[in-house]
Every structure is written in structure tokens, then in C-alpha cells.
N, C-alpha and C positions, 0 to 999 in steps of 0.2 A: 506494501501500499505507499502511493506517492504521501509528500507531504502536503500536495492540494486537496489531494481525497480524504485524508485526517483534520484539515480545516473545516474542510465541509462537513463533514459527522459529527465534527464537535459544535459547526453552527445549531446544526440542525438540533441536535439533545439543550443545547439551550435555549434556541422557543420554544420546545414541547415545555422543559422546565420552567419557562416566563410565562407559558399561558396553563399552569398547571395552577402555580401558584395567583395567578390573576386570576381567575375561574375552575377556585377548590372545585370539585366535586359535591351536590347540595345534600345533607343528609336525609336517611331514608323519611317519607312522607310519613307520619303514623297513623295508623289506620280509621278509620271510623269505627267500622265494622269487628274489633277485634274481639277472638274469645277468651284470650287471654287475662281481657283487662279486670283490674281489681275492681270491688265492691263501692258503690261511694255509702259509706253505712250511720256516719255521721250529720245529723241535722236535726230541723227542727219538726219537720213534713207529717202528717198526722199519721196517725200507727193505731190502726184499730186492735180492740184487743179483741182475747176468744169469745168473750160472750157477746159482742157487738152484736145486735138486732139491724135485719135492716129489708130490704123490700126495693127490685128492679122492678122497672117498667120500662118496656122499650116497643115503638112499633105500632102508634097508637098515635091518632089525631090529640095536640095539645091542648085543646079545651076541652076531650076528657080523659086528662090527666089527674090523676087520682093521689092526693096529698093528705092526707086524713088517717094513715095510716101511724102507727105511734112506736115509730122504732128511731134508732140511730141514726142510720145509714139511708140514703134512699142513691142507689144508682139507675141514670139516667143516661138518656142518646144526649153523647159531645156537641148533635145537629139540630137535634129538631125539636127541643124544649126550649120554652119561651124565656125570656129573663124574668119576666112578673111572676114564672111558675120559679125560679130559680131562687128569687126572694122573699119568696112566698114559704120557703125551707127552708132557708137561713133563718129568716124570720120566725118559722119555729124547734132550729136548735136543730137540724139535724146536718151531717157530715152531707159532702156531696161526691160521689163517684160516675166519672163521665165517661160512655161505653164511648168506642169506634173501633175500627175495625186497621186491623197494620198490617196485616194479611196480605187482605185484597183489596183491589179496587171494587168499589161502590158506584155506578154511573148515576147516582141521583143526588150526589154527594154537593153542597156547595164549591167547593173545592175542589172534583174532578178535573177540570184543565192543567192542575198541576201535576197529573196523572200523565195527561193525555203529551204533553209537550216532550215525555220520553216513552214513543211507542212499545217497545222491547222491555220496558220494564213488567208492562202487562201480557198476563197468562192466557191460560187456558180457563172457563168457564165453572164455575160450581153449580156440581148438581143438588139440583130443586134449590137454589137460589136466584131469581133470574137477575139478569144486569149486573151481578157480580163475578169479578174475577180472580184468578190469583197471582200476585204480586213476585218481581223476583227478588227477594232480600237478602243477594248475595250483595245486587247493586247499590252503590252508596250513593248515587241519587233520592236516596229514597231518604235520607237522612233527615235534609233540609225540608221534606212535606210532612216528615213527621213529628221537627223538630216542631213548624209552626202549630201543625194541630196540638200540641205540649201548650206551645204559648196560649195558644187560644184556650186551652183547660180551666189557666189559670187567669186568663184575664174576666173569664164570664165564670167565676166564683167556683171554681169545681175545687175539693181534695184531695181529689185521684185520682187517678184514670184506670182506666180495663182498658188496657188492647188485646182484641180476640186477633184468632185464625197466628197467635203464632207458633204453630207446630206443623206446619207445610211440611218439612222433611220427613215426617209420618206416610206421607202419602208419594206415591213414581211420579217418575218427570213424565206419564203416559195420562194421569189424574193433574199437573199441576203446571205440567210447561218447562218446566228446568231441573235442573241435576241438584236437588238442594240437602244438603249436609248436614247430619245434625251438629256439627263443627256450627254451618254455618247460623242453624236457626240459634247455640248458644251465642254467637258475635252479637245476629240482633236484636235476641234477647234482653240479655247484658246493655248492649246500648240504649235501649229502650228504659231501661229503668235504671241508669245513671242520669239519661238526660230530665227523666221525674225530676231526679233527687233533687237534680243542680235547679233543679224552676220549684224546688221546697213542696212537689206533689208525691204524695201516697201513690205507690202500681200495685196493681194485681199481678199473678202467672195466671193468665186466663187458660186451665186444660196444662197442654205440653205435662199429663204426669210421669213422664216416663224421665224430665231432666230436673224431677222435682231438688232432686240431693243436691245437683249443680248449681243448681238456681235461687236457693231460698234464701243467700246470706243479701240478694240482690233486689228480692221483691219482697215486700213486706204484709200478703196475704192471700188468699187462693182464692179467685171463683172458679166454680169446677162445674160441670154439667156429667150430670146421670154416674156417678162412682158408683154408687149404688147398686142403679140394675147393669152397668159393666163387673164390678163387681173388684176394682182397682182402687176402691177406698182407703186402701193400706197404704199406698203411696204419699198421702198427702199426711200421714202422719205427723213428718218430720215440720210442717209449719203449726202443728201444736204442740210438737215437744220443743220448741224456739218464741212459745205463746203468741204463735200470730195466725188470727184466723181463718177457718176456713170456709168458705160462703157455695153453697152447696144448689143444685138446680138441680131438679126431677119433673121428667118430663110423665113420668105414668101414673094416673089416676084411682085405675083399681088395685091398686096395693098402698095404700095411704097408712096403715097402722103401721104395716112392717118395716115401708118404707123409714116411719119417724121413731119408732123403734131404733133401727140401727143407724141413724142418724145421731140419733142420741149416745149410742155406746159411742160413737167416734165423735163427742161434741162437737161434732159442723154443726151450723146455721141453714139447715135448711127448707125451702121453697120449694113445696110440686105448684107448676107454673103451667099456664094455655105455650103450647108452642111456641109460639109469635114473643111472649114475655111482655102483652100489652092488658096484663089486667084484666081479661077477658075471663080467668080462674083460679084461685089463689089459696094456696092450702099450707102457712104456716109449721113445722114441726116444733118450732118452741115460745 
């Protein structure tokens, strides 16, 4: 190698070194949906007790909303209940949990345009639920939409939230349209919990029974459907062991006595309701 070649190589090396110094490789961006994120556990958000009484009413004309139940907690729809109804519940001393779907797109919601901006977020139709489709919970573009819903919950006076359809990983790609893993679901659910707590909101783990032990420290209570019918209530015991309530809903009316007896054995707060949770039928086991 002659002198000119050596000098040329040296110049190239110096140029690359200078570029590296002036333009260092940026640090990797932290994941928005991180399965390893730690829970936010310190804060003064509402934490319902194991013996909290409750009522849930969704899917009905607001003018027919029943505020007369003598319970400590009401669960209502985040979008459908009017301000005056919320004000009345608050004036009556009720805590309010606001329901929304975190795992599906619903074409009647007022914020639907936020989803339609990103068509690849939206997957296959849900059976028996017209206008509802699965969401790709792996896609971090969902984050700002869900944060906006949490902000709305805080703004209108909700004490906590109940994000529904947070167990998509239990369904196959043929059902949802997406290859969602258990790890994907954990990451998304932990994101929802921590973002709720950042805003001073309590949060329920809706169903997702198989991940209870992995999520128990992130969530303040359980809202479960049909654990008595499905014979999997044992999976919810970790909530009770942590002094966190289990609010259970059953839809079977012909075995009320049996359901209530089993619910009391578990010390769950069980309501037997109509399928649409419209208050058309309600029986309290507590």
C-alpha cells in the first residue's frame, strides 16, 4: 500500500468518526405497550373495597336510566350517559365507573373517526354484536385513542374505568383478524392500567381470567362475566386475597338461588342481569 492510499483510508476513517460524533445513534424509543413495565401502585385514586355494593346499566335510553338503587358504585357507559345523570349519581354519593371497549371498534361511538384514520387497526366482525370489530392491540397508534378516552372519563367525573374486550389473545387470527399473543395482551392491559392510574382513575380487569395472577398488581378490581356458569371463579380468588373486589355478572335466571349461594361462598358481588345490561332484569345476590 503506497502513501497516497494510506492517507486516503485515514481521511475516510476520520470523516466517519466525525459523523458518528456529530450524529450519535439515538437511544432506542421506549415501547408504549411494554409487557415488562412496572405497575403504578402509589396514588390516591378510588379503590373500592371487597364489600362494595354496585349496579351496572348500559345500552338503554338515557331518559330511562335508573338512579334509584341504594348502592355505593354505579357502572355506566362512558359515552351514553348525560351530564345530569352523572351529577345526580354524584350528588347521591355514588362512585362512578365508566365502561368502554378497549379491544373493539364500535361504529356508533362519537370518537369513531379516530379509529377510521388507521384502517389497519380494525379487524374482523364480532359475532352477535353488529357494528363491532376487533382492534389490533399490538398497534401503538391505539395509545392516543385510549388515552383520549381516559381523559374523557376523568373530565366527566368518572372515578374509574372498565375497559372491555381485553382478552383478544384467547381468540384465533381467524376470529379477530390478528395474531395476538398472550404477551401482546399483557403489554396492552398494563398500558391501560398505568395510564388510568396516571390520571387518578381506578381500573377494572374485565374478564381475562387466564392472566389474573400476572395482572393483579396493576388493577384495582375485577369485573367478570359468568364465572359461576363457566366454573372458573377460582381464578379470581387472587383479587379477594389482595382485598380487591370481584364484581361478577351472571345472565342465567333459572338458577338464581344456586348462583347466589355460590357467589356468597366466594364473597363476590354478583348481579344477575339481562343480556344487554339495560336494567330490564336485575337480581342482586348481596
